[in-house]
N, C-alpha and C positions, 0 to 999 in steps of 0.2 A: 377098665381104667375108670369108667364113669362111675362104677359102684364104689370103687376105692375113693374117688373124690367126694362122693355123697356120704359115705361113711365117716370119712374124716371130718366133714362138716357137722355131721350128727354128733359125733363124738365131742366136738367143740362146744356145741350148744348144750349138751347134756352135762358138761363139766361146769363147776361153779364159775360165775362171771364176776369180776371185780367191777366197782363203779367206774374206775378209769376206762376199762375195756368197754363198758357199756356206752360211754360218752363217745369213745372213738368210733365204735361201730355205728352209733346213731349219726354222728357227723359224716362218715363214710357213706351211709345209706342215703343221707339227704343230698350229698353232692352227686353221687352216681345216679340218683333218681331225678335230679333237676335237669330239665331240658337245657340245651346250650343257649337258647333264646333268653329263657328265664334267667340263667346265670349272667348273662350280658346286661340284662335289665337291673339286676341286683347291683352289678359293678357300677352301672351308671348312677343308680340311686345313691350309692356310697360316695361317689365323686361329687354328686350334686349337693349332698349334705355337707360336704367339706371341700377343702382345697388341697389338690394333690401337689406334693413337692416335685419340682422338675429335676431335682438332683438325686434324691433317694426313693421317691414315689410314696412316701408317707402321706396319709390323709390328715390335714390340719383343719382347725376351725375356719369358717368362711372370712372371718375378719383378721386372721393371723397374717403378720407381716414377715415372720421368719419361721422356719420349720422347727417344730419342737423335737424332731428326731435328730437331724443333722445340723441345725442352726443356720442354714443357708436362707437368704432372703427369697421369699416366694411371692411378694407382691410388689408392685411398682407405685411410686409416688410421683408427684409433679413438682417442678421448679417453681418456687413463689415468684420468680422474676420473669421467666419467659414461658412457663407452662410445659416445658419438656418433660418427658417421662424419664424418671431417674430411679436408681435403686434406693430403698429406704435407708440403707447404711452409708449412702454417699453423702459427703459434706460439701461437695462442689459440683456445679453444673458445667459440663463440658460444652454445652451449647452456647450459653450466654457468657460463660466465664465469671461466674459470681459464686462467692461463698454463701452457703444457704443455711448453716446451722446457726440458730440464735442462742442456744444454750451452751455452746463450747467457744471459748476464745480461739480465734484462728491463729494467734501469735504463739501462745504457750499452752493451749489445751485446758485451761481452767474452766471450771463450771461457771456458768452465767445464769441469771434469772431471765434474762432476755430484754431487760430494759435499760441496763447500764450503758452509758455513753463511753465509758472507758472500763477496761478490765481492771477489777480490784486486785488482781494478782501481779500483772506485769505493767499496768498503766497504759496499755496501747489503746489507740482509739478505735472504736467499732467501725467507723465509716471508712477506714482504710488509711495507709500511711504513704506519703510521697517519698521516693527514693532520692536522697540528696545528691546521688551521683548522676543518674540518668533521668530524674524527674518523672518516673513512672509511678502510677497510683497502684499500691499493692495491698492485698488482703492477708499477707503472710509475713513472717518474720524475716524473709529473704526476699530481695527483689527478684521477681520472675524474669526480668530482662537482663540485668548485669550481674546478678548474684550478690549484691552488697548486703551484708547483715544490718537489719534495721533496728533491732532491739538489743539491749545489753546482754540478755541471755543468749541471743544468737551469736553475739560476738565472743562470748565466753565459751560457747560450744566450738566455735572455730578455733580459738586458741588451744582448748584441750585436744581437739582432734588432730590439729597440726603437729602436736608433740609425738604422735604415735609413729613407730618405725615404718609401718606400712605407707603412711601418708608422706613421710620424708623421702621414702624410696620413689613414690609416685611423683613428687615435685622434682626429683633429680632426673627421672626419665623424661618428664615434660620439658625440662630445660634442654636437655640433650636433643629432644626431637624438634624443639623450636629453633635450635641452631641449624639443624639439618634442613629445616624448612626455609631458612634464609640464606643457605649455602648457594654458592654460584658454581655450577658444574662446568666441565669443559664441553663446549659445544662442537669442537672440531680439532683437528691436529695443529691447526694455526695457533689455537689458544694454548695448547701445550708447549709450542716452540716459544711463544711470547713469555710464558711463565718461566721457562728455562733461561731466556735472555734476561729477564728481569733479575733472576737470581744471581747471574753472572755479573751484571751491573752492579748490583749491591755489593757483591764481594769485592769487586774492583775498587769501588768508592771507598769502602771501609778499610781496605788495605792501604790505599794512598793517604788517607787520614792518619792512620797509625804510623806510616813511615815519616810523615811530617811531624809527628810527636817524638821521633827518635827510635821507634821500634823497627829493628832491622828485618826481622821475619815475623811479621804479624800473623797470628792464627785467627782466621775469621770463622766463627760457627756458622754452620749452614742452617738457613731458615727452612723449616718444615712446612711445606705447603699443605693446606687442608682442602685444597681443591681436589675434586675427583670427576670421574665420568658420571654421566646420567644414570647408567646402569649401577654403578657402585653407590651412588646416592640413594637411589630407590631401594637398593638392597639394605642399606643401613637403616633407612626410614621404616622398612618393613619389619626389621628386627625390633626396633623400638616400639612400634605400634603393637607387636605381639607382647612385649613385655608390659606395656601400658594396659593392654586388655586384661592381662593376668591379674595386675594389682586392682583394676576396677572390679573384677569379679570377687576378690577378697573383701572389697569395701561395699559390696552389694547390700542393700537394705533388706533384711529378713522381714517376714510377716510380724506385725506387731498389733497391739490393740488400739493404739492412738494414731490417727492419720496426721495429726499435727506433729507429733514426735518424728514420724517417718519422713515427712516433708523437710523438717529442720535438719535431721542427720544427713539426708541426701544432698541438700543444698550446701551444708558445711564441708562435705567431703568432695565437692566438686572443684577440680583443679582448674586454673586458668592457663591460657597459652595453648590450647588445643580445642578443636570444635567437637563438642559432645551433645548427645541427645539422651533423654531418659526413656527407657523401655519399662513399662509398668507390667506387673503380673496380673492386673485386673482384666485388661483387654489385650495385652501384649502390643499395645499401640506405642508409637514413637512420639514423645512429647519434647518440647524444648526444655522443660524441667518438670520436676514432680508437682509444682504448683498448678499445672494444667490437668492433672490426674484427679478423677472423682474419688478413687479409693487407693491411695498410696499405702495404706496400712496393710495391703496384701503383698507389698515388697516390689522390688524392681532394681535396676542398676543403670549406671551410665555406660553408653556405648560410644565408640569413636565414630564420627561422621566422616565420610569420604567427600570427595569433591562432588559438587553438583547433586547434592542429596538432600537439600533443603525442602524439596516438594514431599519428602517422607514424613516430615514433622507434622503432627496432627494440629497442634495449637500454637502456631508461631506467632500470632497476633498479640 
């Protein structure tokens, strides 16, 4: 068998060799003849000469901020307000809650030179805008606390979005859920008996009034009681919450190029009347709104908050 192996290799080397085959054999010989320690040193030298991407492993220039292979950020920068370490494509610091981009309007996304006092596109002030409803200072087109639209373009976006069938269905479910939240359930059998006695008293009073007006045999319609037991109430609320979650999933913000547009769309689609939180695709953190997320352009969605869950919100200030 040894002779056959040697003969086969002799035949290979006796036959004509193409340039590509010669390069492959040379590379193979160099790799197989390189000691493991030397190979490790070569790898370290390559990494020292460049910057390895943590996402795909590609070697980039030492000063590169983004990977040339996959486009992911490979370097960190610091917040100009508090010095916290942040991603280079983030426009908001989640530590000190400041908007940090000087070349992009935080209200409409227009390009700025960095020295304007007001955005030439939407006219919004660079120093922030006070909400007329709750008097909160905001850096974005929607109030981060109460959700009020602060610019004309934001109000126009709300009007357009509210016309969509999905949002109309969302509002109807929220109204039904709000009624269930304010409903008073039966706490005991005594409550049920009191309800029945109240209905009989109502029928008797209406019957007497009708007879006084000359109606011999008055027909009194029965009043339908909307009260129910705690179990029935919780079951109906659970059904409405599942329907609400399904609509919120349909209105989720997909990844987009502009963080400003992502924030505005998310805030315009937020319904009132139910406690919600914003879960971002950046860190999968729970925010009170996308105004507290550093990279809303990665997408996210509103989720329903249960009772006693405010401690899960990351940026509730």
